[in-house]
C-alpha positions as CSV (number, residue, x, y, z in Angstrom):
1,M,118.9,95.1,99.1
2,T,121.1,91.9,100.0
3,P,118.9,89.0,101.9
4,S,121.6,89.9,104.6
5,T,119.8,93.4,105.6
6,P,117.5,93.1,108.4
7,R,114.5,93.8,106.8
8,P,111.2,95.7,108.5
9,P,108.5,93.7,109.9
10,A,106.4,91.9,107.7
11,I,102.9,93.8,106.6
12,A,99.9,92.8,108.7
13,L,97.2,91.6,106.1
14,A,94.3,90.7,106.9
15,A,91.5,88.2,105.8
16,G,88.5,90.3,103.6
17,V,90.8,92.6,102.7
18,V,92.4,93.2,99.4
19,D,95.8,95.5,99.0
20,L,96.3,97.8,96.2
21,W,99.2,99.1,95.3
22,V,99.5,102.0,92.1
23,V,103.4,101.8,91.2
24,P,105.8,104.3,89.2
25,L,107.4,102.2,86.2
26,E,109.5,105.6,85.4
27,I,112.1,106.4,88.7
28,P,114.9,107.9,89.6
29,L,117.9,105.4,88.2
30,A,118.7,105.0,91.4
31,E,115.4,103.8,93.1
32,Q,115.2,101.4,89.5
33,R,118.1,100.3,90.6
34,A,117.1,99.5,94.4
35,L,114.1,97.5,93.0
36,T,115.5,95.7,90.1
37,E,119.1,93.8,92.0
38,S,116.6,91.7,93.0
39,L,115.9,90.1,90.0
40,D,116.7,86.9,88.6
41,D,118.6,84.8,85.3
42,A,115.0,84.1,83.8
43,E,114.3,87.7,84.3
44,R,117.7,89.7,83.6
45,S,117.5,87.8,80.3
46,Q,113.7,88.9,79.6
47,W,114.6,92.0,80.6
48,V,116.7,92.3,77.8
49,R,114.7,91.1,75.5
50,R,113.0,93.5,76.2
51,H,113.8,96.4,73.6
52,Q,111.3,99.1,73.7
53,D,109.4,98.6,77.5
54,G,112.6,96.8,79.3
55,D,113.6,99.9,81.8
56,R,109.6,99.7,82.7
57,W,108.9,96.3,82.5
58,A,111.9,95.3,85.1
59,V,110.5,98.2,87.5
60,A,107.6,96.4,87.5
61,R,108.4,92.8,88.2
62,G,110.9,94.5,90.4
63,A,108.1,96.1,92.4
64,R,106.3,93.2,93.0
65,R,109.3,91.4,94.4
66,H,109.6,93.9,97.0
67,V,105.7,94.3,97.5
68,L,105.1,90.5,98.2
69,A,108.6,90.7,100.4
70,S,107.0,93.6,102.0
71,Y,104.2,90.7,103.6
72,L,106.2,87.8,104.6
73,G,109.8,89.9,106.1
74,V,111.8,88.2,103.6
75,S,114.3,89.1,100.8
76,P,112.6,90.1,97.4
77,A,115.5,88.1,95.9
78,G,114.4,84.8,97.6
79,L,111.0,84.1,96.4
80,R,110.0,82.1,93.4
81,F,107.4,82.1,91.4
82,E,105.7,79.6,88.6
83,R,102.9,80.2,86.3
84,G,99.8,78.0,85.2
85,P,99.0,77.1,82.0
86,F,98.3,80.9,80.6
87,G,100.5,82.1,82.8
88,K,98.4,83.1,85.3
89,P,101.5,83.2,88.3
90,W,102.2,82.4,91.9
91,L,104.3,82.3,94.8
92,A,106.1,79.0,95.0
93,D,106.9,78.5,98.5
94,H,104.0,81.1,100.2
95,D,100.6,79.6,98.4
96,A,98.3,81.4,101.0
97,L,99.8,84.8,100.1
98,R,97.9,85.5,96.4
99,F,98.6,89.0,94.1
100,S,97.4,89.9,90.5
101,A,99.7,92.7,88.3
102,S,99.0,94.1,85.5
103,A,100.9,97.9,83.6
104,R,100.5,99.9,80.9
105,G,102.2,102.4,80.2
106,V,104.1,104.3,83.1
107,W,101.9,102.9,85.8
108,A,101.1,99.3,86.8
109,V,99.1,97.9,89.5
110,L,99.6,95.3,91.6
111,A,96.6,93.2,94.1
112,V,98.1,91.2,97.5
113,S,95.2,89.1,99.1
114,N,96.1,86.4,101.7
115,G,94.4,83.5,100.3
116,L,91.7,85.3,98.7
117,E,92.4,84.0,94.5
118,L,92.4,87.8,93.2
119,G,92.2,89.5,89.1
120,A,93.6,92.7,88.5
121,D,94.1,94.9,85.6
122,L,94.7,98.1,84.4
123,E,93.9,99.8,80.8
124,S,94.8,102.9,79.7
125,E,91.3,105.1,78.1
126,D,94.1,106.0,75.3
127,T,93.9,103.4,73.0
128,A,94.0,103.2,69.9
129,T,92.2,100.1,69.3
130,D,88.5,100.5,68.6
131,P,86.7,100.1,71.3
132,E,82.9,99.7,70.0
133,Q,84.3,96.6,67.1
134,V,86.5,94.5,70.6
135,A,83.2,94.8,73.2
136,R,81.4,93.7,70.4
137,E,83.8,90.8,69.8
138,F,84.2,90.5,74.1
139,L,82.0,91.6,75.8
140,S,78.4,90.6,77.0
141,P,75.5,92.6,75.7
142,L,75.1,95.2,78.2
143,E,78.7,95.7,78.2
144,C,78.5,96.8,74.8
145,S,74.9,99.2,75.1
146,A,76.6,100.9,78.3
147,I,79.5,101.7,75.2
148,E,77.4,102.5,72.5
149,T,75.0,104.6,74.4
150,A,77.5,106.4,76.5
151,P,78.3,110.2,74.6
152,R,81.2,109.7,72.1
153,S,83.5,111.6,74.3
154,E,83.4,109.3,77.0
155,R,83.1,105.7,75.1
156,R,86.9,105.2,74.9
157,R,86.7,105.9,79.3
158,A,83.5,103.6,79.6
159,F,85.6,100.7,77.4
160,A,88.4,100.9,79.2
161,R,86.7,100.3,82.9
162,A,84.7,97.6,80.7
163,W,87.6,96.2,79.7
164,A,89.1,96.3,82.8
165,R,87.0,94.6,84.6
166,H,86.5,92.1,82.0
167,E,90.2,91.5,82.5
168,A,90.3,91.2,85.3
169,V,87.9,88.0,85.6
170,R,89.6,86.2,83.3
171,K,93.3,86.6,85.0
172,L,90.8,85.6,87.9
173,H,90.7,82.5,85.9
174,G,93.6,82.3,84.7
175,T,91.8,82.1,80.8
176,G,93.6,83.0,78.0
177,L,91.7,85.9,75.8
178,G,88.5,84.0,74.6
179,E,88.6,81.3,76.6
180,P,85.2,81.0,78.4
181,P,85.7,80.7,82.5
182,P,86.3,77.3,84.5
183,S,82.8,75.5,84.8
184,V,83.7,74.6,88.6
185,F,84.4,78.3,89.2
186,E,80.4,79.6,88.0
187,A,78.8,78.6,91.4
188,E,81.1,80.5,93.4
189,P,80.7,84.1,94.1
190,L,81.7,86.7,91.8
191,L,82.7,89.7,92.8
192,V,84.8,93.1,91.1
193,R,85.3,96.2,91.4
194,D,86.1,99.7,90.3
195,V,89.2,101.0,91.4
196,P,91.5,104.1,91.9
197,A,93.6,104.1,88.6
198,P,95.7,106.8,87.3
199,E,94.7,109.6,85.8
200,G,93.9,108.4,82.0
201,H,93.2,104.9,83.2
202,A,90.7,102.4,84.8
203,A,91.8,100.0,87.3
204,A,89.2,96.6,88.4
205,V,89.7,93.7,90.8
206,A,88.0,90.4,91.1
207,A,87.9,88.2,93.6
208,R,85.9,84.5,94.3
209,D,84.6,86.0,97.0
210,A,82.1,88.7,98.3
211,G,83.4,89.7,101.9
212,W,86.2,91.5,100.6
213,H,87.1,95.4,100.0
214,V,90.3,97.5,99.4
215,R,92.4,98.8,100.8
216,L,95.1,101.2,99.4
217,R,99.0,101.4,99.6
218,E,101.6,104.4,99.4
219,F,104.5,102.5,96.5
220,A,106.7,105.6,98.1
221,E,106.0,105.0,101.3
222,L,107.9,101.1,101.0
223,L,110.3,102.7,99.0
224,A,111.7,105.5,102.0
225,A,111.3,102.1,104.5
226,R,113.2,99.3,102.4
């Protein structure tokens, strides 16, 4: 879709609502082209450099542009992104629209809010990492205990859920792995929710507020309306 093409009305997003989009990354070529035509030069260069997962990465970035543009009623190609010290992105010209994204394998999730800082994460239950060892290094004793006492067949699922919550909080604060959250946020309300995820995955969203709820959105409908 080119900037001159008329766009549908912007999606309304009330305060206290977090929209959650679950995005498939393996899609027909025509849909892939429609999403990735909005990427800027830097994104296209990174796409070329990512040999193994480049197409999925590009689809995730294109989907992010199309979803965010749908709230603003603007062209996806016109969006500009900036990043914090650890890579947390935000919209350069539309600071009130907050978002956080995560991708694993053939799926991505994107959480969007109006003025509410977010962190979102998606994890696969099928990981080669030793979940108990990683949990002991990075997670709280309570979370470690919950993982270690789960039935052996459920431990990877328990770890994925705990790790998704952990990563959602880290992404909320925009910190690196193992870095503590900034002390300025310690007194602020913080709520982490498990959210729906594709089969074999776990997902979570964190926000600096206690009074928000999740609204599930259909990405296929957005593609059909473009």
